[in-house]
KEKE-3310 file (N, C-alpha, C; in steps of 0.2 Angstrom, whole numbers, plus 5000, padded with zeros to 4 digits):
npx = (4978:4966:4948:4941:4950:4956:4945:4943:4956:4955:4944:4938:4936:4946:4960:4976:4992:4987:4979:4985:5001:5015:5029:5046:5055:5070:5079:5080:5076:5067:5050:5039:5040:5040:5030:5029:5018:5006:4993:4993:4992:4998:5000:5007:5015:5025:5038:5044:5040:5043:5035:5039:5041:5046:5054:5056:5069:5077:5080:5090:5091:5085:5075:5070:5056:5050:5035:5027:5027:5024:5018:5016:5001:4996:4990:4996:4996:4984:4978:4979:4971:4959:4963:4975:4986:5000:5011:5011:5020:5035:5039:5049:5058:5062:5066:5069:5057:5040:5028:5011:5007:4996:4986:4981:4972:4965:4959:4951:4941:4936:4930:4920:4912:4909:4901:4897:4909:4918:4913:4915:4929:4931:4926:4934:4946:4941:4939:4952:4959:4953:4956:4970:4970:4965:4975:4986:4981:4981:4995:5000:4993:5000:5013:5011:5007:5019:5027:5021:5023:5037:5039:5034:5043:5054)
npy = (5071:5060:5063:5056:5050:5062:5068:5059:5061:5074:5073:5075:5064:5056:5057:5065:5059:5049:5041:5043:5049:5059:5054:5055:5049:5041:5040:5024:5018:5005:5004:4996:4978:4964:4950:4955:4957:4967:4980:4993:5008:5019:5036:5045:5060:5068:5064:5048:5031:5014:4999:4983:4966:4950:4939:4922:4917:4906:4891:4895:4909:4925:4939:4957:4963:4977:4983:4994:5012:5024:5040:5057:5059:5047:5031:5017:5000:4996:4984:4975:4980:4975:4963:4953:4949:4942:4954:4957:4962:4972:4989:5002:5017:5028:5041:5054:5059:5062:5054:5050:5040:5028:5021:5005:4997:5007:5015:5005:5003:5016:5017:5008:5015:5027:5026:5032:5039:5029:5020:5028:5029:5015:5013:5021:5013:5001:5005:5008:4996:4988:4994:4992:4978:4976:4982:4974:4962:4965:4967:4954:4947:4952:4948:4934:4933:4937:4927:4916:4919:4919:4905:4900:4904:4896)
npz = (4993:4998:4999:5008:5017:5022:5028:5039:5046:5050:5059:5075:5083:5079:5085:5083:5086:5094:5085:5073:5066:5061:5051:5047:5033:5026:5010:5004:5015:5024:5025:5026:5028:5019:5024:5037:5051:5053:5055:5051:5041:5028:5023:5011:5012:5007:4995:4988:4986:4984:4980:4983:4978:4984:4974:4969:4959:4956:4965:4974:4972:4973:4969:4970:4964:4957:4960:4959:4960:4972:4977:4984:4992:4990:4997:5006:5012:5015:5013:5024:5034:5040:5045:5054:5045:5035:5028:5010:5002:5001:5006:5001:5003:4990:4990:5001:5013:5020:5029:5034:5047:5051:5063:5062:5069:5077:5067:5061:5072:5072:5060:5061:5071:5064:5052:5039:5036:5036:5026:5014:5014:5012:5000:4991:4993:4987:4974:4971:4973:4963:4951:4952:4951:4938:4930:4934:4928:4915:4913:4916:4906:4895:4897:4896:4883:4876:4880:4874:4861:4860:4862:4851:4841:4844)
capx = (4975:4959:4943:4939:4955:4956:4939:4945:4961:4952:4939:4940:4936:4952:4965:4983:4997:4985:4977:4990:5006:5019:5035:5050:5059:5075:5080:5083:5073:5061:5044:5035:5044:5036:5030:5028:5011:5004:4987:4994:4992:5002:4998:5013:5014:5030:5043:5042:5042:5042:5032:5043:5039:5052:5052:5061:5071:5079:5080:5095:5092:5079:5076:5065:5052:5047:5028:5024:5030:5019:5021:5012:4994:4994:4990:4998:4996:4977:4976:4980:4967:4954:4965:4983:4989:5007:5012:5012:5025:5039:5039:5055:5058:5066:5068:5067:5050:5036:5021:5006:5007:4989:4986:4975:4967:4961:4955:4945:4936:4933:4926:4914:4908:4907:4900:4897:4916:4921:4910:4918:4936:4931:4924:4940:4950:4939:4941:4960:4961:4950:4960:4976:4969:4964:4982:4989:4978:4984:5002:5001:4991:5005:5019:5010:5007:5026:5030:5019:5027:5044:5039:5032:5049:5059)
capy = (5067:5058:5067:5052:5050:5069:5069:5055:5064:5080:5072:5076:5057:5052:5061:5065:5056:5042:5037:5044:5053:5060:5051:5056:5043:5043:5036:5018:5016:5001:5006:4989:4972:4958:4945:4957:4956:4974:4983:5000:5011:5025:5041:5049:5068:5070:5058:5043:5024:5008:4993:4977:4959:4945:4934:4917:4916:4899:4889:4899:4916:4929:4946:4961:4966:4984:4982:5001:5018:5028:5047:5061:5059:5040:5027:5010:4996:4995:4977:4972:4984:4971:4956:4953:4944:4945:4959:4953:4966:4977:4996:5005:5024:5030:5048:5056:5062:5062:5050:5049:5033:5028:5015:5002:4995:5013:5016:5000:5005:5023:5016:5005:5020:5032:5022:5035:5040:5022:5018:5033:5026:5008:5014:5023:5007:4996:5007:5008:4989:4986:4997:4989:4971:4977:4984:4968:4957:4968:4966:4947:4945:4954:4944:4928:4933:4937:4920:4911:4921:4916:4898:4899:4905:4891)
capz = (4998:4996:5003:5013:5022:5025:5033:5045:5049:5053:5064:5082:5086:5077:5087:5081:5091:5096:5080:5068:5067:5055:5052:5041:5031:5021:5004:5005:5022:5023:5029:5027:5026:5017:5029:5044:5053:5055:5052:5050:5034:5027:5018:5009:5011:5002:4994:4983:4989:4979:4982:4980:4980:4984:4969:4969:4952:4956:4972:4978:4970:4974:4967:4972:4958:4958:4957:4957:4964:4975:4979:4988:4992:4989:5003:5006:5018:5017:5012:5031:5039:5043:5048:5055:5040:5033:5022:5004:4999:5005:5004:5002:5001:4985:4991:5008:5013:5026:5028:5040:5049:5054:5067:5059:5074:5079:5061:5060:5077:5070:5054:5064:5074:5060:5046:5033:5034:5034:5019:5009:5013:5009:4993:4988:4993:4983:4967:4970:4972:4957:4946:4952:4949:4931:4928:4935:4923:4908:4913:4916:4899:4890:4898:4894:4876:4874:4881:4869:4854:4860:4862:4844:4838:4845)
cpx = (4968:4954:4941:4944:4956:4951:4940:4950:4959:4947:4941:4940:4942:4958:4973:4987:4994:4983:4981:4995:5011:5026:5039:5053:5064:5076:5083:5080:5067:5056:5040:5040:5039:5036:5029:5020:5009:4997:4988:4994:4996:5000:5005:5011:5019:5035:5040:5044:5040:5040:5036:5040:5045:5050:5058:5063:5073:5079:5085:5096:5085:5080:5070:5062:5049:5040:5025:5028:5024:5022:5015:5005:4991:4995:4993:4997:4988:4974:4976:4975:4963:4957:4973:4986:4996:5007:5014:5017:5029:5038:5045:5055:5064:5069:5067:5060:5046:5030:5017:5005:5000:4988:4980:4970:4962:4957:4949:4940:4932:4928:4919:4909:4906:4906:4900:4904:4919:4919:4914:4925:4936:4930:4930:4945:4948:4941:4948:4962:4959:4954:4967:4976:4969:4971:4986:4987:4981:4991:5004:4999:4997:5011:5018:5010:5014:5029:5028:5022:5034:5044:5038:5039:5054:5058)
cpy = (5066:5062:5063:5051:5057:5070:5065:5059:5070:5079:5072:5069:5053:5056:5060:5063:5049:5038:5038:5049:5054:5057:5053:5050:5045:5038:5030:5014:5011:5003:5000:4984:4967:4953:4948:4957:4963:4976:4990:5002:5017:5029:5045:5056:5070:5064:5053:5036:5019:5002:4987:4970:4954:4940:4928:4915:4909:4898:4893:4906:4919:4936:4950:4964:4972:4984:4989:5006:5022:5035:5051:5060:5052:5036:5020:5006:4994:4988:4973:4975:4980:4964:4957:4947:4947:4949:4955:4956:4970:4984:4999:5012:5025:5037:5049:5059:5061:5058:5051:5042:5033:5021:5011:4999:5001:5015:5012:5002:5011:5022:5013:5010:5026:5029:5026:5037:5034:5020:5022:5030:5020:5009:5016:5017:5002:4998:5006:5001:4986:4988:4994:4982:4971:4978:4978:4963:4959:4966:4958:4944:4946:4950:4937:4927:4933:4930:4915:4913:4918:4909:4896:4899:4900:4885)
cpz = (4997:5001:5009:5019:5026:5030:5039:5049:5053:5058:5071:5086:5084:5078:5084:5087:5094:5090:5074:5070:5061:5057:5046:5039:5026:5016:5006:5012:5020:5028:5031:5025:5024:5022:5036:5045:5057:5052:5050:5042:5034:5022:5017:5008:5007:5001:4989:4986:4983:4983:4979:4983:4979:4979:4969:4961:4951:4964:4977:4976:4970:4971:4969:4965:4960:4956:4955:4962:4966:4977:4983:4987:4991:4996:5001:5012:5019:5016:5019:5036:5043:5046:5049:5051:5038:5028:5016:5000:5004:5002:5006:5000:4996:4986:4998:5007:5020:5024:5035:5041:5053:5057:5065:5063:5076:5073:5060:5065:5075:5065:5056:5067:5070:5053:5039:5031:5032:5027:5014:5008:5010:5002:4989:4988:4988:4976:4966:4968:4965:4951:4946:4949:4941:4928:4928:4929:4916:4908:4912:4909:4894:4891:4895:4886:4873:4875:4876:4862:4854:4860:4854:4840:4839:4841)
residu = (UNK:UNK:UNK:UNK:UNK:UNK:UNK:UNK:UNK:UNK:UNK:UNK:UNK:UNK:UNK:UNK:UNK:UNK:UNK:UNK:UNK:UNK:UNK:UNK:UNK:UNK:UNK:UNK:UNK:UNK:UNK:UNK:UNK:UNK:UNK:UNK:UNK:UNK:UNK:UNK:UNK:UNK:UNK:UNK:UNK:UNK:UNK:UNK:UNK:UNK:UNK:UNK:UNK:UNK:UNK:UNK:UNK:UNK:UNK:UNK:UNK:UNK:UNK:UNK:UNK:UNK:UNK:UNK:UNK:UNK:UNK:UNK:UNK:UNK:UNK:UNK:UNK:UNK:UNK:UNK:UNK:UNK:UNK:UNK:UNK:UNK:UNK:UNK:UNK:UNK:UNK:UNK:UNK:UNK:UNK:UNK:UNK:UNK:UNK:UNK:UNK:UNK:UNK:UNK:UNK:UNK:UNK:UNK:UNK:UNK:UNK:UNK:UNK:UNK:UNK:UNK:UNK:UNK:UNK:UNK:UNK:UNK:UNK:UNK:UNK:UNK:UNK:UNK:UNK:UNK:UNK:UNK:UNK:UNK:UNK:UNK:UNK:UNK:UNK:UNK:UNK:UNK:UNK:UNK:UNK:UNK:UNK:UNK:UNK:UNK:UNK:UNK:UNK:UNK)
# end
């Protein structure tokens, strides 16, 4: 678990049952559905989840692309923390486990009132998102290069 989220969860101003709570999940259970509008975040205590994106293969055919797998100590759902926009991907449990469900509205207010803790958490989010974007750029570049090579072979 990250030091920043741990400090927030242990803070007396961020009470359990109001600001956060534990939830069990089972294998195959949807935790977030792409298109939902929520601000909540989730911290995995145990188990493994997969982040999926609905991809239109053809007009009448869709598939779920497994973007990445997350496990104990990892957070997901942070992209919607500061705005009620639609979820950009689904998250489905691969195994049974336990997560900490964090109320995004309560967390946002807490971060405004406790700027140093909020800054530390935002810094961790920024680093994580920056790393994910860099990895995504690498994957996209590799796919594009493969497509160019296939086009040359034709």
